[in-house]
C-alpha positions as CSV (number, residue, x, y, z in Angstrom):
1,X,118.0,128.3,80.0
2,X,120.7,126.5,82.1
3,X,121.0,126.2,85.9
4,X,124.3,126.9,87.6
5,X,124.7,124.6,90.6
6,X,127.5,126.5,92.3
7,X,127.5,126.9,96.1
8,X,126.3,130.5,95.6
9,X,123.2,129.2,94.0
10,X,122.5,126.4,96.6
11,X,119.2,127.9,97.8
12,X,117.9,127.9,94.2
13,X,119.2,124.4,93.6
14,X,117.4,123.2,96.8
15,X,114.2,124.9,95.8
16,X,114.2,123.4,92.3
17,X,114.9,119.9,93.6
18,X,112.2,120.2,96.2
19,X,109.7,121.1,93.4
20,X,110.5,117.7,91.7
21,X,111.0,115.5,94.8
22,X,107.5,114.0,94.8
23,X,107.9,113.1,91.1
24,X,111.3,111.5,91.7
25,X,109.9,109.5,94.6
26,X,107.0,108.3,92.5
27,X,109.3,107.2,89.6
28,X,111.7,105.4,92.0
29,X,108.9,103.7,94.0
30,X,107.2,102.4,90.9
31,X,110.4,101.0,89.5
32,X,111.5,99.5,92.8
33,X,108.3,98.7,94.8
34,X,110.1,99.8,97.9
35,X,109.7,103.0,99.8
36,X,113.0,102.6,101.6
37,X,114.9,102.0,98.3
38,X,113.1,104.8,96.6
39,X,114.1,107.2,99.3
40,X,117.7,106.1,99.0
41,X,117.5,106.7,95.2
42,X,116.0,110.2,95.7
43,X,118.8,111.0,98.2
44,X,121.5,109.9,95.8
45,X,119.7,111.9,93.0
46,X,120.1,115.0,95.2
47,X,123.8,114.4,95.6
48,X,124.2,114.1,91.8
49,X,122.0,117.2,91.3
50,X,124.0,119.3,93.8
51,X,127.3,118.3,92.2
52,X,126.2,118.7,88.6
53,X,127.8,121.2,86.3
54,X,125.6,123.8,84.8
55,X,126.5,122.6,81.3
56,X,124.8,119.2,82.2
57,X,121.4,120.8,83.2
58,X,119.5,122.4,80.4
59,X,116.2,121.0,81.8
60,X,116.1,120.3,85.6
61,X,113.1,118.0,85.4
62,X,114.5,115.9,82.6
63,X,117.9,115.7,84.3
64,X,116.5,114.6,87.7
65,X,114.1,112.0,86.2
66,X,116.9,110.6,84.1
67,X,119.3,110.4,87.0
68,X,116.6,108.9,89.4
69,X,115.4,106.3,86.8
70,X,118.9,105.2,86.1
71,X,119.7,104.9,89.8
72,X,116.5,103.0,90.4
73,X,117.2,100.5,87.6
74,X,120.7,99.9,88.9
75,X,119.3,99.3,92.4
76,X,116.6,97.0,91.1
77,X,119.2,94.8,89.4
78,X,121.0,94.5,92.7
79,X,118.0,93.7,94.9
80,X,116.4,91.2,92.6
81,X,118.7,88.5,93.7
82,X,117.8,89.2,97.4
83,X,114.1,89.0,96.6
84,X,114.4,85.6,94.9
85,X,115.9,84.2,98.1
86,X,113.4,86.0,100.3
87,X,111.7,83.9,103.1
88,X,108.1,83.4,101.9
89,X,106.2,85.6,99.4
90,X,107.7,89.0,98.7
91,X,105.3,91.9,98.6
92,X,106.0,95.5,97.8
93,X,106.4,97.9,100.6
94,X,103.1,99.6,101.5
95,X,102.8,103.3,100.5
96,X,100.4,105.7,102.1
97,X,98.8,107.7,99.4
98,X,96.6,110.8,99.4
99,X,93.1,111.5,98.3
100,X,94.4,113.0,95.0
101,X,95.9,109.6,94.1
102,X,92.7,107.7,95.0
103,X,90.6,110.0,92.9
104,X,92.7,109.4,89.8
105,X,91.8,105.9,88.6
106,X,94.9,105.5,86.4
107,X,97.3,106.8,89.0
108,X,95.7,104.6,91.7
109,X,96.1,101.6,89.5
110,X,99.7,102.4,88.7
111,X,100.7,102.2,92.4
112,X,98.3,99.4,93.4
113,X,99.7,96.3,95.1
114,X,98.5,94.1,92.3
115,X,100.2,96.2,89.6
116,X,103.5,96.4,91.5
117,X,103.5,92.6,91.9
118,X,103.0,92.2,88.2
119,X,105.8,94.6,87.5
120,X,108.1,92.5,89.6
121,X,107.9,89.8,86.9
122,X,109.3,92.2,84.2
123,X,113.0,92.7,83.5
124,X,114.5,95.9,85.0
125,X,114.5,97.6,81.6
126,X,111.0,96.5,80.8
127,X,109.8,97.8,84.1
128,X,111.4,101.2,83.7
129,X,110.1,101.7,80.2
130,X,106.6,100.6,81.3
131,X,106.6,103.0,84.3
132,X,108.1,105.9,82.4
133,X,105.7,105.6,79.5
134,X,102.4,104.4,81.0
135,X,102.5,106.1,84.4
136,X,104.3,109.3,83.5
137,X,103.6,109.6,79.7
138,X,107.3,110.2,78.9
139,X,108.1,110.4,75.1
140,X,110.0,107.5,73.8
141,X,112.8,109.8,72.8
142,X,113.4,110.8,76.4
143,X,113.0,107.2,77.6
144,X,115.7,106.2,75.1
145,X,118.0,108.8,76.5
146,X,117.3,107.6,80.1
147,X,118.1,104.0,79.3
148,X,120.9,104.6,76.8
149,X,118.9,102.5,74.2
150,X,117.6,103.3,70.8
151,X,114.0,104.6,70.5
152,X,113.0,101.5,68.5
153,X,114.4,99.2,71.2
154,X,112.4,101.1,73.9
155,X,109.2,100.8,71.8
156,X,109.8,97.0,71.6
157,X,110.4,96.8,75.4
158,X,107.2,98.8,76.0
159,X,105.2,96.4,73.8
160,X,106.4,93.4,75.6
161,X,105.8,94.9,79.0
162,X,102.3,96.1,78.1
163,X,101.3,92.7,76.9
164,X,102.8,91.0,80.0
165,X,101.0,93.4,82.3
166,X,97.7,93.2,80.5
167,X,97.7,89.4,80.7
168,X,98.6,89.2,84.3
169,X,96.9,92.2,86.1
170,X,93.8,91.1,87.9
171,X,90.6,93.1,87.4
172,X,89.4,95.2,90.3
173,X,86.8,97.8,91.1
174,X,87.9,101.4,90.5
175,X,84.9,102.8,92.5
176,X,86.6,104.0,95.7
177,X,83.2,104.2,97.6
178,X,82.5,100.5,96.8
179,X,86.0,99.5,97.9
180,X,85.6,101.5,101.0
181,X,82.4,99.7,101.9
182,X,83.8,96.3,101.3
183,X,86.9,97.2,103.3
184,X,84.8,98.3,106.2
185,X,82.7,95.1,106.2
186,X,85.9,93.1,106.1
187,X,87.4,95.0,109.0
188,X,84.2,94.6,111.1
189,X,84.0,90.9,110.4
190,X,87.6,90.1,111.3
191,X,87.5,92.4,114.4
192,X,84.3,90.7,115.6
193,X,85.5,87.2,114.8
194,X,82.4,86.8,112.7
195,X,83.1,83.9,110.3
196,X,79.7,84.1,108.5
197,X,80.1,87.8,107.9
198,X,83.6,87.4,106.7
199,X,82.6,84.6,104.3
200,X,80.0,86.9,102.7
201,X,82.6,89.5,101.8
202,X,85.1,87.0,100.3
203,X,85.0,85.7,96.8
204,X,84.8,81.9,96.7
205,X,88.3,81.7,95.0
206,X,89.9,84.4,97.1
207,X,93.7,84.2,97.6
208,X,95.6,85.5,100.6
209,X,99.4,86.3,100.4
210,X,101.2,87.2,103.6
211,X,104.7,88.7,103.8
212,X,106.6,88.2,107.0
213,X,110.0,88.0,105.5
214,X,111.1,85.4,108.2
215,X,110.7,88.2,110.8
216,X,107.3,87.3,112.1
217,X,104.9,84.3,111.8
218,X,103.3,84.3,108.4
219,X,102.0,81.8,105.9
220,X,105.0,80.7,103.7
221,X,102.7,80.0,100.7
222,X,99.5,81.7,99.4
223,X,96.2,80.5,100.8
224,X,93.4,79.8,98.4
225,X,89.6,79.5,99.0
226,X,87.2,81.4,101.1
227,X,86.9,78.9,103.9
228,X,90.7,78.5,104.4
229,X,91.3,82.2,104.1
230,X,88.6,83.2,106.5
231,X,89.8,80.8,109.2
232,X,93.4,81.9,108.8
233,X,92.3,85.5,109.1
234,X,90.3,85.0,112.2
235,X,93.2,83.1,113.7
236,X,95.7,85.9,113.1
237,X,93.3,88.6,114.1
238,X,93.0,87.3,117.7
239,X,94.8,89.3,120.4
240,X,96.9,86.3,121.4
241,X,98.2,85.7,117.9
242,X,99.1,89.4,117.5
243,X,101.1,89.2,120.7
244,X,102.9,86.2,119.2
245,X,103.6,88.1,116.0
246,X,105.2,90.8,118.2
247,X,106.8,88.4,120.6
248,X,105.5,90.7,123.2
249,X,104.7,89.7,126.8
250,X,102.6,92.3,128.4
251,X,100.3,92.3,131.3
252,X,98.4,95.4,130.0
253,X,95.1,94.7,128.2
254,X,95.8,94.4,124.5
255,X,92.7,96.3,123.3
256,X,94.1,99.4,124.9
257,X,97.3,99.0,122.8
258,X,96.0,97.6,119.6
259,X,94.3,99.8,116.9
260,X,92.9,99.1,113.5
261,X,92.0,101.9,111.1
262,X,91.2,102.3,107.4
263,X,93.8,104.3,105.5
264,X,94.6,105.0,101.9
265,X,97.4,102.7,101.0
266,X,98.7,102.1,97.4
267,X,95.8,104.1,95.9
268,X,92.9,102.6,97.8
269,X,91.3,101.9,101.2
270,X,93.3,99.4,103.2
271,X,93.6,98.5,106.9
272,X,96.5,99.4,109.1
273,X,96.9,97.6,112.4
274,X,99.1,99.4,115.0
275,X,100.4,98.2,118.4
276,X,101.4,101.0,120.8
277,X,101.5,103.3,117.7
278,X,103.8,101.0,115.7
279,X,102.4,99.5,112.5
280,X,102.5,95.7,112.7
281,X,100.3,94.8,109.8
282,X,98.9,96.4,106.6
283,X,96.0,94.7,104.9
284,X,95.5,95.6,101.2
285,X,92.5,94.2,99.4
286,X,91.8,93.7,95.7
287,X,88.0,94.1,95.3
288,X,85.9,93.1,92.3
289,X,82.2,92.5,91.9
290,X,81.6,93.7,95.5
291,X,83.8,91.0,97.1
292,X,87.4,90.6,98.1
293,X,89.4,88.7,95.4
294,X,92.9,89.0,96.9
295,X,94.3,89.9,100.3
296,X,97.8,91.1,100.8
297,X,99.1,91.0,104.4
298,X,102.4,92.9,104.9
299,X,103.8,92.0,108.3
300,X,107.6,92.4,107.8
301,X,108.6,95.2,110.3
302,X,111.2,96.4,107.8
303,X,108.4,97.2,105.4
304,X,106.2,99.1,107.8
305,X,108.6,101.8,109.0
306,X,107.1,104.4,106.8
307,X,103.5,103.5,107.9
308,X,104.6,103.7,111.5
309,X,106.2,107.1,111.1
310,X,103.0,108.4,109.4
311,X,100.9,107.0,112.2
312,X,102.6,109.1,114.8
313,X,102.0,112.4,113.0
């Protein structure tokens, strides 16, 4: 069966694209690690889809995934140079995820901050093969068609990528209830300025990585060790420091404007800090053995637009 994408069939083309939009967004996000870039890819895929000839589209899903994956790879090649010159550590753009993602351990791991950071170290082709094969179970024959490579070459790329990911991905608890509990304790300790309580929830060798992108005050290098991390966290969680982050001079009491909540971000419980309804910080935690092993602070305003938009709905 083929699909004609003439103007007369526009409603049908729109419906078919809408049925696959979430899949295309997931593919593009995991290849790019950026919600904004993924949305641009999906928009471009829609243009390609709406202008496609019926002879090109025997299978809408395969066509759309192929187009989106190729567009994502091309965009990743372009943005990699920008990321290498990024001010301070570069972290993926946080993605709000639903309960269905959190309850699927494999899916939650595939969009976790730790996994996306490891994927950043792969070549664009290795990353695409890994995502399409491991996250979406795409047959090698289809991956070969997407990439314009032989099936044997794709298998070799997949082997290299799997080995690299397996060696570098940190272990973390898959139990969502345990992670929720640790996240709640972490939030209470930082909110209350309780150093002892915070130290209890941090692993001795905990690492903190903060991404300000040169837009806001942030640590330019990762911070290691429970004592240093705890003191840094308590310093940035004060109302005065938040005001400096925002460069906001206000005579209104900050507690009325500042909100912290636990939300599902990148497949697990995380903390979203908002100021007057605008997201100013997302805190994603890697938890293992009942304590926090790694903390990712995303404070670059350019990476929090999607979180802010969701917070207002």
